[in-house]
C-alpha positions in Angstrom: 179.8 -34.8 3.7 179.0 -33.2 0.3 175.6 -34.7 0.4 174.9 -33.1 3.8 176.1 -29.7 2.6 173.9 -29.9 -0.5 170.9 -30.8 1.7 171.6 -27.9 4.1 171.9 -25.5 1.1 168.7 -26.8 -0.4 166.8 -26.3 2.9 168.2 -22.9 3.5 167.2 -21.7 0.0 163.7 -23.2 0.2 162.9 -21.9 3.7 162.2 -18.3 2.8 159.6 -19.3 0.2 157.9 -21.5 2.7 157.9 -18.8 5.4 156.5 -16.2 3.0 153.6 -18.5 2.1 152.3 -18.0 5.7 151.8 -14.3 6.3 151.5 -14.5 10.1 149.3 -12.5 12.3 151.6 -9.5 12.5 150.2 -8.1 9.3 146.9 -7.4 10.9 145.9 -4.3 13.0 145.4 -6.1 16.4 144.6 -2.7 18.0 141.7 -1.9 15.7 138.7 -4.3 15.1 136.2 -3.8 12.3 132.7 -5.4 11.7 131.7 -6.5 8.3 128.1 -7.5 7.3 127.9 -9.3 4.0 127.1 -12.4 2.1 129.3 -15.5 1.6 130.7 -15.7 -1.9 132.9 -18.7 -1.4 134.7 -20.8 1.2 138.1 -22.5 1.1 138.6 -25.2 3.7 142.3 -25.9 3.6 145.3 -25.4 5.8 147.2 -23.4 7.0 143.9 -21.4 7.3 140.3 -21.8 6.2 139.2 -18.7 4.3 136.1 -17.3 2.9 135.2 -14.4 0.5 132.3 -12.2 1.4 130.6 -9.5 -0.5 130.2 -6.2 1.4 128.5 -3.6 -0.7 130.4 -3.6 -4.0 133.6 -5.0 -2.5 134.8 -8.5 -1.9 136.7 -9.2 1.4 138.8 -12.2 2.2 138.2 -13.5 5.7 140.9 -15.6 7.2 139.6 -18.0 9.8 142.1 -20.4 11.4 143.4 -23.9 10.9 140.5 -26.2 9.7 140.8 -28.3 12.9 140.5 -25.2 15.2 137.6 -23.8 13.2 135.8 -27.2 13.5 136.6 -27.4 17.2 134.9 -24.0 17.7 131.8 -25.4 16.1 131.9 -24.0 12.5 131.9 -26.1 9.4 131.8 -25.4 5.6 128.1 -26.3 5.6 127.4 -23.4 8.0 128.7 -21.0 5.3 127.0 -21.7 2.0 127.2 -19.2 -0.8 124.7 -16.4 -0.2 124.5 -16.9 3.6 124.4 -13.6 5.5 127.3 -13.2 7.9 128.7 -10.7 10.4 132.5 -10.8 10.8 134.3 -9.1 13.7 138.0 -9.1 13.2 141.2 -7.3 12.5 142.0 -5.7 9.1 145.3 -6.0 7.3 147.6 -3.1 8.0 148.5 -2.7 4.3 144.9 -1.8 3.2 144.2 -5.1 1.5 140.6 -6.1 1.8 141.3 -8.9 4.2 140.4 -9.4 7.8 141.5 -12.0 10.4 138.2 -13.2 11.9 137.8 -13.2 15.7 134.0 -13.7 15.7 131.6 -15.0 13.1 127.8 -14.7 13.4 125.9 -16.8 10.9 122.4 -18.3 11.1 121.8 -17.0 14.6 125.0 -18.7 15.8 128.0 -16.8 17.2 131.4 -18.6 16.9 134.5 -17.2 18.6 137.6 -18.0 16.5 140.3 -17.5 19.1 
């Protein structure tokens, strides 16, 4: 009994930290899309979402893609996004002004990939 209570307490205390690690799509302005033209600085192929950093002018934007399996199913891989590759990103910016966008469409090397 005590063991079960301790386990329940540990789970309930740890859950908020786990939930905050995933920011959710509600933090993006789904009613306002933007287009970014830039160069790939780096990519991170990991879950819960693949990401890349792109340089646009003198700013670096974080581009949130989707789960690695979904991105691959859409026809995009890390080799398509080497450092220096020119990309166009169409997506939704964060509502808090952070230089981050949730990608809906990526155009790279003459290929258009829809993320959703």
